[in-house]
C-alpha positions in Angstrom: 72.6 125.3 85.9 73.1 128.0 88.4 76.6 127.4 89.7 76.6 130.3 92.1 73.8 128.9 94.2 76.4 126.6 95.8 77.6 129.5 98.1 74.2 130.6 99.6 75.0 129.0 102.8 78.3 130.8 103.0 76.5 134.0 102.4 74.3 133.5 105.4 77.4 132.7 107.4 79.2 135.9 106.2 76.3 138.0 107.2 76.3 136.4 110.6 79.9 137.1 111.0 79.4 140.7 110.1 76.7 141.0 112.9 79.0 139.5 115.5 81.8 141.9 114.7 79.7 144.9 114.5 81.3 146.4 117.6 84.8 146.1 116.2 84.7 149.5 114.4 88.1 151.3 114.3 88.6 155.0 113.7 91.1 155.0 110.9 94.6 156.6 111.2 97.2 156.2 108.3 99.9 155.6 111.1 97.9 152.7 112.7 96.8 150.0 110.4 95.0 146.8 111.3 95.8 143.8 108.9 94.1 140.5 108.8 95.4 137.5 106.8 93.1 134.8 105.3 94.2 131.4 106.3 92.3 128.1 105.6 94.3 126.0 108.0 96.4 126.8 110.9 95.8 130.4 111.9 98.7 130.7 114.6 101.3 133.2 113.6 104.8 131.8 114.2 107.7 133.2 112.1 110.1 130.5 113.2 110.8 127.5 111.0 110.7 126.6 107.4 107.0 125.9 106.5 105.4 129.2 107.2 101.8 130.0 106.5 101.2 133.4 104.9 100.7 135.2 108.1 103.8 133.8 109.7 105.8 134.6 106.6 104.4 138.2 106.6 105.5 138.6 110.3 109.0 137.1 109.6 109.6 139.6 106.8 108.6 142.3 109.1 111.0 141.6 112.0 113.8 139.6 110.3 115.5 141.2 107.3 117.4 139.1 104.8 120.2 140.5 102.5 117.4 141.9 100.3 113.7 142.2 100.5 110.5 143.1 98.6 108.8 146.4 98.6 105.2 147.0 98.2 105.5 146.8 94.3 107.3 143.4 94.5 110.6 144.9 93.7 113.9 143.7 95.1 115.3 146.3 97.5 118.2 146.6 99.9 117.7 145.1 103.4 120.8 144.0 105.4 122.8 144.5 102.3 123.2 148.1 101.0 124.4 147.1 97.7 125.6 144.1 95.6 127.4 143.0 92.4 127.0 139.9 90.3 129.8 138.4 88.4 129.5 138.1 84.6 129.0 134.4 84.7 126.3 134.7 87.2 128.1 132.3 89.7 129.1 134.8 92.3 127.0 137.4 94.3 128.9 139.8 96.5 127.0 141.9 99.1 128.1 144.9 101.2 126.3 145.2 104.4 124.8 148.2 106.1 126.4 149.2 109.4 123.6 147.9 111.7 122.7 145.9 114.8 120.4 143.2 115.9 117.6 144.0 118.2 119.7 142.9 121.2 122.3 145.5 120.4 124.9 143.2 118.9 126.6 144.4 115.8 125.7 142.6 112.5 128.8 141.4 111.0 129.6 139.6 107.7 131.0 136.6 109.5 127.8 136.2 111.5 125.5 136.8 108.5 127.5 134.3 106.4 127.1 131.7 109.1 123.4 132.3 109.5 122.9 132.1 105.8 124.7 128.7 105.6 122.5 127.4 108.3 119.4 128.8 106.7 120.1 127.3 103.3 120.4 123.9 104.9 117.2 124.3 106.9 115.3 125.4 103.7 116.1 122.1 102.0 112.9 121.0 103.8 110.7 123.9 102.5 108.9 125.1 99.4 112.4 126.5 98.4 114.1 123.2 98.6 115.0 123.0 94.8 116.2 126.6 94.7 118.6 126.6 97.7 120.4 123.5 96.2 122.1 125.8 93.8 124.2 127.4 96.6 127.7 126.1 96.7 129.3 128.3 99.4 128.8 131.3 101.5 131.9 133.2 102.7 132.7 136.2 104.7 135.2 138.4 102.9 135.7 141.2 105.3 133.7 142.7 108.3 131.1 144.1 105.9 131.2 142.0 102.7 129.9 138.4 102.1 130.0 136.4 98.9 127.5 133.6 97.8 128.9 131.2 95.2 126.6 129.1 93.0 127.0 125.8 91.2 125.1 127.1 88.2 123.6 130.4 87.1 120.3 131.4 88.8 119.1 134.5 87.0 116.4 135.1 89.7 118.7 134.4 92.7 118.0 137.9 94.1 114.2 137.2 94.1 115.0 134.0 95.9 117.0 135.8 98.5 114.1 138.3 98.9 111.6 135.6 100.0 110.4 135.9 103.6 111.9 132.6 104.6 115.4 134.1 104.0 114.9 136.7 106.8 117.6 136.0 109.4 117.4 135.7 113.3 120.4 135.6 115.5 119.5 133.7 118.6 116.0 134.7 118.1 116.9 138.4 117.4 116.0 140.0 114.1 117.0 143.4 112.7 113.7 144.9 111.6 112.4 146.8 109.7 109.8 146.4 112.5 109.7 145.0 116.0 107.2 143.2 118.2 105.3 145.6 120.5 102.7 143.3 122.0 100.7 140.1 121.4 97.4 141.4 122.8 94.4 141.2 120.5 96.6 140.2 117.6 100.4 140.7 116.8 101.4 144.4 117.2 104.4 145.6 115.3 106.0 149.0 115.4 109.2 150.7 114.1 112.5 148.9 114.7 115.1 151.1 116.3 118.6 149.9 117.0 119.1 149.5 120.8 122.4 151.5 120.6 120.4 154.7 119.8 119.9 156.7 123.0 116.4 158.0 123.5 116.0 161.7 124.4 114.3 162.5 127.8 110.7 162.9 127.2 110.7 161.5 123.7 107.6 159.8 122.7 107.5 156.3 121.3 106.8 156.1 117.6 103.1 155.8 117.3 103.2 154.1 113.9 102.0 150.5 114.3 100.5 147.6 112.4 98.2 145.0 114.1 98.5 141.6 112.4 96.0 138.7 112.9 95.1 135.5 111.0 91.6 134.1 110.6 89.2 132.3 108.2 88.1 134.2 105.1 84.5 134.9 106.3 85.7 136.4 109.6 88.4 138.4 107.9 85.9 139.9 105.3 83.3 140.6 108.1 86.1 142.3 110.1 86.8 144.6 107.2 83.1 145.3 106.6 82.8 146.2 110.3 85.7 148.6 110.2 87.9 146.4 112.4 90.6 146.0 109.6 92.0 148.3 106.9 93.7 145.6 104.8 92.8 141.9 104.2 95.5 139.8 102.5 95.9 136.3 101.0 92.5 135.7 99.4 92.1 132.9 97.0 89.8 131.7 94.3 87.5 129.7 96.7 86.9 132.7 98.8 85.5 134.9 96.1 81.9 134.1 96.7 82.2 135.3 100.3 83.5 138.7 99.0 80.6 138.9 96.7 78.1 138.0 99.4 79.5 140.7 101.7 79.1 143.3 98.9 82.7 144.6 99.0 83.2 147.4 96.7 84.9 146.5 93.5 87.4 149.4 94.0 88.4 147.7 97.3 88.9 144.3 95.9 92.6 144.2 94.6 93.7 141.4 92.3 97.5 140.9 92.0 98.7 140.0 88.5 100.7 136.9 89.8 102.3 134.1 87.8 102.0 130.5 88.9 100.0 127.3 88.5 96.3 126.8 88.8 95.1 123.4 87.5 94.7 119.6 88.2 97.8 117.7 89.1 97.5 113.9 88.9 98.7 112.1 92.1 97.3 108.7 91.2 96.5 107.2 87.7 94.6 104.0 87.4 92.4 102.5 84.6 91.3 105.0 82.1 93.4 107.8 83.7 96.7 105.8 83.5 97.0 106.6 79.9 98.3 110.1 79.0 96.0 110.2 75.9 93.1 109.7 78.2 94.2 112.4 80.6 94.4 114.6 77.5 90.6 114.2 77.3 90.2 116.0 80.7 92.3 118.9 79.4 90.3 119.1 76.2 86.8 118.8 78.0 87.2 121.7 80.4 85.5 124.9 79.1 87.9 127.3 80.7 86.1 130.6 79.8 82.8 129.3 81.1 84.5 128.0 84.3 86.3 131.3 85.1 83.2 133.5 84.4 81.3 131.5 87.0 83.1 133.3 89.8 81.6 136.6 91.0 83.7 139.7 91.1 86.4 138.6 88.7 86.1 139.8 85.1 89.6 139.2 83.7 90.7 135.8 85.0 93.0 134.5 82.5 92.9 130.8 81.3 96.0 128.7 80.6 96.6 125.7 78.3 100.4 125.2 79.0 102.6 125.1 82.0 105.2 127.9 81.6 103.8 131.6 81.2 104.1 132.9 77.7 106.4 135.7 78.9 109.0 133.0 79.6 108.6 131.2 76.4 111.6 130.5 74.0 111.3 131.8 70.6 110.7 129.1 67.9 109.4 126.6 70.5 105.6 125.9 70.7 104.5 124.1 73.9 100.8 124.5 73.2 98.9 121.2 72.9 97.9 120.1 69.5 94.2 120.8 70.0 94.7 124.3 71.3 93.3 125.8 68.0 90.2 123.6 68.0 86.8 125.1 68.8 85.2 124.0 72.1 82.5 122.1 70.2 85.1 120.2 68.2 86.9 119.4 71.3 83.7 118.0 72.9 82.9 115.9 69.8 86.5 114.5 69.6 86.6 113.7 73.3 83.1 112.1 73.3 84.0 109.8 70.4 87.3 108.9 72.2 85.6 108.0 75.5 83.0 105.9 73.6 85.5 103.9 71.9 87.4 103.3 75.1 84.3 102.1 77.0 83.3 99.9 74.1 86.6 98.1 74.3 87.6 98.4 78.0 84.3 98.9 79.9 83.1 101.7 82.3 85.4 104.5 83.5 85.4 105.3 87.3 84.6 108.9 88.2 87.7 111.1 88.6 88.2 111.8 92.3 89.2 115.5 92.7 90.5 116.7 96.1 89.3 120.2 96.8 88.7 122.5 99.8 85.4 122.6 101.6 84.5 126.1 100.2 81.8 127.6 98.1 84.3 128.6 95.3 85.7 125.0 95.3 82.1 123.8 94.8 81.7 126.0 91.7 85.0 124.8 90.3 84.0 121.2 90.9 80.5 121.5 89.4 81.9 123.2 86.2 84.5 120.3 85.8 81.9 117.6 86.4 79.5 119.2 84.1 82.2 119.4 81.3 83.2 115.8 81.9 79.6 114.5 81.7 79.3 116.1 78.3 81.9 113.8 77.0 80.7 110.6 78.8 82.9 110.9 81.9 82.3 111.9 85.4 83.9 113.2 88.6 83.3 113.3 92.4 84.6 115.7 94.9 86.6 114.4 97.9 88.1 116.2 100.9 91.7 117.2 100.9 92.7 114.4 103.2 90.8 111.7 101.3 92.2 109.4 98.5 92.0 111.2 95.1 93.2 111.0 91.6 93.9 114.6 91.2 94.4 117.6 93.4 94.0 121.2 92.6 97.5 122.9 92.4 97.1 126.6 93.4 100.6 128.1 93.8 102.3 131.4 93.1 105.7 131.4 91.5 108.2 133.0 93.9 110.4 134.2 91.0 110.2 134.5 87.2 111.8 131.3 86.0 110.7 128.3 83.9 112.7 126.1 86.3 110.1 126.7 89.2 107.1 125.8 87.0 108.6 122.4 85.7 109.8 121.3 89.1 106.3 121.2 90.4 105.9 118.0 88.3 109.0 116.0 89.2 108.8 112.5 90.9 109.5 114.3 94.2 106.2 116.0 93.9 104.0 113.3 92.4 104.0 109.6 91.6 102.5 110.4 88.3 105.8 111.6 86.7 108.5 110.9 84.1 112.0 110.0 85.2 113.1 111.1 81.7 111.8 114.7 82.4 113.4 114.6 85.8 116.8 113.8 84.1 116.3 116.5 81.6 115.5 119.1 84.3 118.7 118.2 86.1 120.6 118.7 82.9 119.0 122.0 82.4 119.8 123.1 86.0 123.5 122.3 85.5 123.8 124.2 82.2 125.9 127.4 82.6 124.9 128.9 79.3 121.6 130.8 80.0 120.3 130.3 76.3 121.0 126.7 76.4 119.3 126.4 79.8 116.2 128.2 78.6 115.9 126.0 75.5 116.3 122.9 77.6 113.5 124.1 79.9 111.2 124.8 76.9 111.8 121.3 75.5 111.0 119.7 78.9 107.7 121.6 78.9 106.6 119.9 75.6 107.4 116.6 77.3 105.4 117.3 80.3 102.5 118.7 78.3 102.3 115.5 76.3 102.4 113.5 79.5 99.3 115.3 81.1 100.2 114.8 84.6 99.0 118.4 85.0 96.0 120.0 83.4 96.4 123.8 83.3 93.3 125.8 83.9 94.2 129.4 84.6 96.6 131.8 86.4 96.2 131.7 90.1 93.9 134.2 91.8 95.3 136.2 94.8 93.2 139.0 96.1 93.4 141.6 98.9 91.0 144.1 100.2 92.1 147.6 100.9 90.5 151.0 100.3 91.8 153.1 97.4 94.5 155.4 98.6 95.7 153.0 101.3 99.4 154.1 102.0 102.1 151.5 101.2 99.8 149.1 99.4 100.0 148.2 95.7 99.0 145.2 93.6 102.0 143.4 92.3 103.3 140.3 90.3 104.7 138.7 93.5 101.4 138.8 95.5 103.4 140.0 98.4 102.4 142.9 100.7 104.9 143.8 103.3 103.6 145.6 106.5 106.1 148.3 107.1 105.2 150.4 104.1 101.6 150.5 105.3 102.7 153.0 108.1 105.6 154.6 106.2 108.5 152.6 107.8 111.3 151.9 105.3 112.8 148.5 105.0 116.4 149.8 105.6 
């Protein structure tokens, strides 16, 4: 079967988009960069709120610093805070702020920042970071330039949490850089932030460094890059890869971030055959991950996964791999086929597994591979739209920080009805543990419980790609999959 044939119609569309954008060419200048962000849904850029799309999060991080931020290599760096210390027990973070101002000229004080942080932590209880901010016990202003954040339990990755774009602070709609809004004509245009208190010299020219930011569907974004209307494309995912291939983007320009996260099938409904964990295990066994991943054009090193937590976070002495991990693919097929035959003989036919996926060429490739693998063992699948009733949905998420906690919390009863109350209780116990070794061991034991429950079928690490020419200033692939705008034109974060 030729799985790539499913994206021929998208290739035609991409070629049409390139033609339509042919007049968008832009003479390159390293101080003037045009960036387009791929969005499947809402393309409007709005940095206010808690549920930000990628483009909105990118803009917020550009105009509203948090205490710390992420640089182009995904490292935590100073932003509003010049430096910080962490208590030995990991329960207290003390930050000393830079002497700086908001973009309306008002002084940035520890009292105001502490108040804004308290408000923001409350707001973010309705966001992707809802579990993480619950660890914050108190935010206090110690002096005019020092604040302290107290935690209920140690959070080894708390600085990475504070560096998330949602943690950028606005005071009455005013941010503190590192960039400021210049205009909203033909995309969002951002330039260097300068404190209003600084007097401009007579005849001084305005800083000509700027970034233009827009958000659009993948085909349009790729076509814009091909036509020279953008120097950087961000936030590409697995299901857009056939469009990259169809547009003949240079392999040197396609950049894959080495991200950690979850890419697999999460059960959101379990009836009949699929209500039994041992039957959901058959789905995990039947998927031929290497064959599936090599069906995608332009990606030669996509890594498969058989477990929830990345190996780098594993606890020594605890093996969370499924029992069948060492079996050959052929042996897995034989075992699964016999299991399904016995079930059908005693219980009757099995309804096809309804899988919710995007309407995209890459999603079609993924579905056809999974459907083919299931048919080899006597089962079947059908693809449904994201808003239709489904048994499983594709979970494709990047971990915002390096912690087993984040991975496990994607399968709690708050996330899906196919869950285990016992696992939720154990997660709460691990969260409350103050000893980091005990905490890590508890998380590892919970992973085994969830693996055996099979409410999630891991397939691979997530794919996040960007397009940028080699040598693009301020751009680097990184494990966070995050690409701030200010380094692209040489503007420091603080």
